[in-house]
C-alpha positions in Angstrom: -54.2 64.6 1.0 -52.4 61.3 1.5 -54.4 59.7 -1.3 -53.2 62.4 -3.7 -49.6 61.9 -2.8 -50.0 58.1 -3.1 -51.5 58.5 -6.6 -48.7 60.9 -7.6 -46.0 58.6 -6.3 -47.6 55.6 -8.2 -47.8 57.6 -11.4 -44.2 58.7 -11.2 -43.2 55.1 -10.4 -45.1 53.8 -13.3 -43.5 56.3 -15.7 -40.1 55.6 -14.4 -40.6 51.8 -14.6 -42.0 52.0 -18.2 -39.0 54.1 -19.2 -36.5 51.7 -17.6 -38.3 48.7 -19.2 -38.2 50.4 -22.6 -34.5 51.2 -22.2 -33.8 47.6 -21.1 -35.8 46.2 -24.1 -33.9 48.5 -26.6 -30.5 47.4 -25.3 -31.5 43.7 -25.2 -31.2 43.6 -21.4 -34.0 42.3 -19.2 -35.7 39.4 -17.6 -37.0 36.3 -19.4 -38.8 33.0 -18.5 -39.0 29.9 -20.6 -39.9 26.3 -20.7 -40.0 23.4 -23.1 -40.1 19.6 -23.6 -38.0 16.8 -24.9 -39.9 14.1 -26.7 -39.1 10.5 -25.7 -35.8 9.4 -27.1 -36.8 5.8 -27.4 -39.6 3.4 -26.4 -38.0 2.8 -23.0 -37.7 6.5 -22.0 -40.3 9.2 -21.3 -40.8 12.9 -21.8 -38.3 15.3 -20.2 -38.9 19.0 -19.6 -36.9 22.2 -18.8 -38.0 25.4 -17.1 -35.7 28.4 -16.8 -35.5 32.1 -16.1 -32.8 34.6 -16.3 -31.6 38.1 -16.9 -29.6 39.5 -19.8 -27.2 42.2 -18.7 -26.5 43.2 -22.3 -27.6 42.0 -25.7 -24.8 39.4 -25.5 -24.3 38.3 -21.9 -26.6 37.0 -19.2 -27.3 34.4 -16.5 -30.0 31.7 -16.2 -31.3 29.5 -13.4 -33.2 26.4 -14.5 -34.7 23.1 -13.5 -34.6 20.1 -15.9 -36.4 16.8 -15.6 -34.5 14.4 -17.9 -37.2 11.8 -17.7 -36.9 8.1 -17.0 -34.4 6.3 -19.2 -32.6 3.0 -19.4 -29.4 1.7 -20.9 -29.6 0.4 -24.5 -28.3 -3.1 -23.5 -31.1 -3.8 -21.1 -33.8 -6.2 -22.1 -37.4 -5.0 -22.8 -38.6 -6.7 -19.6 -36.0 -4.8 -17.5 -36.9 -1.6 -19.3 -40.5 -2.0 -18.1 -39.5 -2.7 -14.5 -36.6 -0.4 -13.8 -35.1 2.9 -14.7 -33.5 6.1 -13.5 -35.4 9.3 -13.0 -33.0 12.2 -13.2 -33.6 15.9 -12.5 -31.1 18.8 -12.2 -31.0 22.4 -11.0 -28.7 24.6 -13.1 -27.1 28.0 -12.9 -25.2 29.2 -16.0 -23.7 32.2 -17.6 -25.0 32.7 -21.1 -23.6 34.1 -24.3 -25.7 35.3 -27.2 -24.5 35.9 -30.7 -27.2 37.7 -32.7 -27.4 36.8 -36.4 -29.7 39.2 -38.2 -32.7 40.8 -36.5 -34.6 37.8 -35.3 -32.2 34.9 -34.9 -29.4 34.3 -32.4 -27.0 31.5 -31.4 -26.6 30.9 -27.7 -24.1 29.1 -25.5 -24.1 28.4 -21.7 -21.5 27.3 -19.2 -22.2 26.8 -15.5 -23.0 24.4 -12.7 -25.6 21.6 -12.5 -26.7 19.8 -9.4 -28.3 16.6 -10.5 -30.3 14.1 -8.6 -30.6 10.6 -10.2 -33.2 8.5 -8.4 -32.8 4.8 -9.2 -35.9 2.7 -8.8 -36.5 -0.9 -9.4 -39.3 -3.4 -9.1 -38.1 -6.6 -7.7 -39.9 -9.9 -8.6 -42.4 -10.9 -6.0 -41.3 -8.4 -3.3 -42.8 -5.2 -4.7 -41.2 -1.8 -5.3 -37.7 -0.8 -4.2 -36.0 2.6 -4.4 -32.6 4.1 -3.8 -32.4 7.5 -2.3 -31.3 10.3 -4.6 -27.7 11.5 -4.6 -26.9 15.1 -5.4 -24.1 15.3 -7.8 -22.6 18.7 -8.9 -21.3 18.7 -12.4 -20.3 21.2 -15.1 -23.2 22.2 -17.3 -22.5 23.2 -20.9 -24.9 23.8 -23.7 -25.8 25.6 -26.9 -28.8 26.4 -29.0 -30.5 28.8 -31.3 -33.4 31.2 -30.8 -35.9 32.7 -33.2 -37.7 35.8 -32.0 -41.3 36.0 -33.1 -41.6 39.5 -31.8 -40.0 41.7 -29.1 -41.5 39.6 -26.3 -41.8 36.0 -27.5 -39.2 33.6 -29.0 -38.8 29.9 -29.8 -35.5 28.2 -28.7 -34.0 24.9 -29.5 -31.4 23.9 -26.8 -28.9 21.2 -26.1 -27.6 20.9 -22.5 -25.1 18.4 -21.2 -25.2 17.7 -17.5 -22.0 15.6 -17.3 -21.8 12.1 -15.7 -24.8 11.8 -13.4 -24.5 8.3 -12.0 -21.9 5.6 -11.5 -23.4 3.5 -14.3 -23.3 5.8 -17.4 -25.7 3.5 -19.2 -28.5 3.9 -16.7 -29.3 7.6 -17.0 -29.4 10.4 -19.6 -26.9 13.1 -19.1 -28.1 15.4 -21.8 -31.3 17.1 -23.0 -32.4 18.4 -26.3 -35.5 20.6 -25.8 -37.8 22.9 -27.7 -38.7 25.9 -25.6 -40.9 29.0 -25.6 -39.3 32.1 -24.2 -41.1 35.2 -22.9 -39.2 38.4 -22.2 -40.3 41.3 -19.9 
């Protein structure tokens, strides 16, 4: 008898969930996950990446939580020898409100404003003594960004984003504070 009740409850729950998901999908609301990369900006920097997830409350408003690794970069005035020996690895956790402006059926412009908690980790190799490192500092800054998204279908989209993480270190030439990325987005 308990097995029959359990199966009936599971069936009712599945029907309710599918109806709720269909309603959320039709209104533009729902959960999404995404991730992407930034190719190296120059010969003395490396690949960065961005992972994010969020929820859209309506077709136009939502919230996103993300993690970005901005890669290792160096200031443009440093010599090639210094670029090989030192650099700053920066990562940031972000929480932002998002605004979406649909343009047509499949394309939308997006903007975000929120908080970024960045952690620049300066490392340097000293001549003859080996490897040295400075402990990371957590620096809260204002995050802002914009982008565009093309929806391939109801569940998958491609997004190009720009995010600015503010001033992340005392030496503004030693670290990247922005990230252009190409992302894939999956909606539930």
